C-alpha positions in Angstrom: -12.1 6.5 94.8 -11.7 8.4 91.5 -11.2 6.4 88.4 -8.2 7.1 86.2 -8.9 8.8 82.9 -8.1 6.4 80.0 -5.7 7.5 77.4 -5.5 6.7 73.7 -2.7 4.3 74.6 -5.0 2.4 77.0 -7.4 1.9 74.2 -4.8 0.8 71.7 -3.2 -1.6 74.2 -6.7 -3.1 74.8 -7.3 -3.3 71.1 -4.0 -5.1 70.6 -4.9 -7.6 73.3 -8.3 -8.0 71.6 -6.5 -8.9 68.3 -4.3 -11.4 70.1 -7.4 -13.0 71.7 -9.9 -12.9 68.8 -8.4 -11.3 65.7 -9.3 -8.1 64.0 -13.1 -8.7 64.4 -12.5 -8.5 68.2 -11.6 -4.8 67.8 -15.1 -3.5 68.6 -15.8 -0.4 70.7 -18.3 -1.8 73.2 -16.4 -5.0 74.2 -13.2 -3.1 74.6 -14.9 -0.4 76.6 -16.3 -3.2 78.8 -12.8 -4.7 79.2 -11.5 -1.3 80.2 -14.4 -0.5 82.5 -15.1 2.6 80.3 -17.9 4.1 78.3 -18.1 4.5 74.5 -17.8 8.2 75.2 -14.3 7.7 76.4 -13.5 6.0 73.1 -14.9 8.8 71.1 -12.8 11.3 73.1 -9.7 9.7 71.6 -10.8 8.3 68.3 -13.2 9.3 65.6 -14.2 5.7 64.7 -13.1 2.1 64.8 -10.8 2.6 61.8 -8.8 5.2 63.7 -8.4 2.8 66.5 -7.2 0.0 64.2 -4.7 2.4 62.6 -3.3 3.4 66.1 -3.3 -0.2 67.2 -1.3 -1.3 64.1 1.2 1.5 64.9 1.5 0.1 68.5 2.0 -3.4 67.1 4.8 -2.1 64.9 6.5 -0.3 67.8 6.1 -3.1 70.4 6.7 -6.1 68.2 9.4 -4.7 65.8 11.0 -1.5 67.0 11.3 -2.5 70.6 12.7 -5.9 69.8 15.2 -4.5 67.3 16.3 -2.0 70.0 16.7 -4.7 72.5 18.6 -7.0 70.2 21.0 -4.2 69.1 22.3 -4.0 72.6 23.2 -7.7 72.7 26.7 -7.6 71.2 28.1 -9.6 68.3 25.9 -10.7 65.4 25.6 -14.4 66.4 24.5 -13.3 69.9 22.0 -10.9 68.4 20.6 -13.6 66.2 20.3 -15.9 69.1 18.5 -13.3 71.3 16.3 -12.3 68.4 15.2 -15.9 67.8 14.8 -16.7 71.5 12.6 -13.6 71.9 10.4 -13.9 68.9 9.9 -17.7 69.1 9.0 -17.2 72.8 6.4 -14.6 71.8 5.1 -17.0 69.2 4.5 -19.6 71.8 2.7 -17.3 74.2 0.6 -15.1 71.9 -1.6 -15.5 68.8 -1.0 -11.8 68.0 1.3 -12.3 65.1 -0.8 -15.1 63.6 -4.0 -13.0 63.9 -2.3 -9.9 62.4 -1.0 -11.9 59.5 -4.5 -13.5 59.0 -5.8 -10.0 58.0 -2.7 -8.8 56.2 -4.8 -7.9 53.2 -7.1 -5.6 55.2 -6.7 -2.0 53.9 -5.8 -0.6 57.3 -3.5 -3.5 58.2 -1.8 -4.2 54.9 0.5 -1.2 54.7 1.8 -1.7 58.2 2.3 -5.5 57.7 4.2 -4.8 54.5 6.4 -2.2 56.1 7.1 -4.3 59.2 7.9 -7.4 57.2 10.3 -5.5 55.0 12.0 -3.9 58.0 12.2 -7.2 59.8 13.7 -9.0 56.8 16.2 -6.1 56.2 17.2 -6.2 59.8 17.8 -10.0 59.9 19.6 -9.7 56.6 21.9 -7.1 58.1 22.6 -9.4 61.1 23.6 -12.2 58.7 25.8 -9.8 56.7 27.4 -8.6 59.9 28.0 -12.3 60.8 30.1 -12.6 57.6 27.7 -13.8 54.9 27.7 -12.3 51.4 24.8 -10.0 50.8 22.9 -12.5 48.6 23.4 -15.3 51.1 22.4 -13.0 54.0 19.2 -12.2 52.2 18.4 -15.8 51.6 19.1 -16.7 55.2 17.0 -13.8 56.4 14.0 -15.0 54.3 14.5 -18.6 55.6 14.7 -17.4 59.2 11.6 -15.2 58.8 9.7 -18.1 57.2 10.7 -20.3 60.1 9.4 -17.7 62.5 6.1 -17.3 60.7 5.7 -21.1 60.5 6.5 -21.5 64.2 3.9 -18.8 64.9 1.3 -20.6 62.9 2.1 -23.9 64.6 2.1 -22.3 68.1 -1.3 -20.8 67.4 -3.0 -23.7 65.6 -1.1 -26.9 66.4 0.9 -26.3 69.5 1.3 -30.0 70.3 3.6 -30.4 67.4 6.2 -28.1 69.0 8.6 -29.1 71.8 6.7 -28.6 75.1 9.6 -28.5 77.6 12.4 -26.0 77.9 15.0 -28.5 77.0 13.2 -29.4 73.8 12.6 -25.8 72.9 16.3 -25.0 73.5 17.4 -27.9 71.4 15.1 -26.8 68.6 16.4 -23.2 68.8 20.0 -24.5 68.7 19.2 -26.6 65.6 17.6 -23.6 63.8 20.5 -21.3 64.7 23.1 -23.9 63.8 21.5 -24.4 60.4 21.2 -20.6 59.7 24.6 -19.8 60.9 26.5 -22.7 59.4 29.1 -21.2 57.1 29.5 -24.4 55.1 25.9 -24.9 53.9 24.5 -22.4 51.5 20.7 -21.9 51.6 20.7 -21.9 47.7 
């Protein structure tokens, strides 16, 4: 049976999985080749070196973990529904993957930093836009977006490092999400 020729996308997806499993140091040609059942020659067909793979992988992270989520959320309807879907989605990802935590752990790496900065700005701007669409003044929407993003990053850290501190069952997770959204969407309490 003929083996399928690997694409650059296969390599970047495997590298993204390696980051989720072991951080940026896990992005190494030989272990990823072994994971894919490929040779180093296949890697060099698509990439000149490890740095090129890291750059392509960070672009995939941006598309899969920001662009695709924003596109999905935009189809959800009104702003409160969008915010609820956004939080449900990203907090669910935080529970099941260490990817975000491992990317943020190397946010100062020269190949990672520009992407993390761009993604973080885009995410904050998008969440701010949702709060503004929900009726909050621009300054308040910006503060709530920062608070929401901080909650997400904190939850990601807890899920990766201290998961026992988070609600384990679906009911507890739902109640937690309701509390977060209730606080963020409350029109009577300013975040200032």
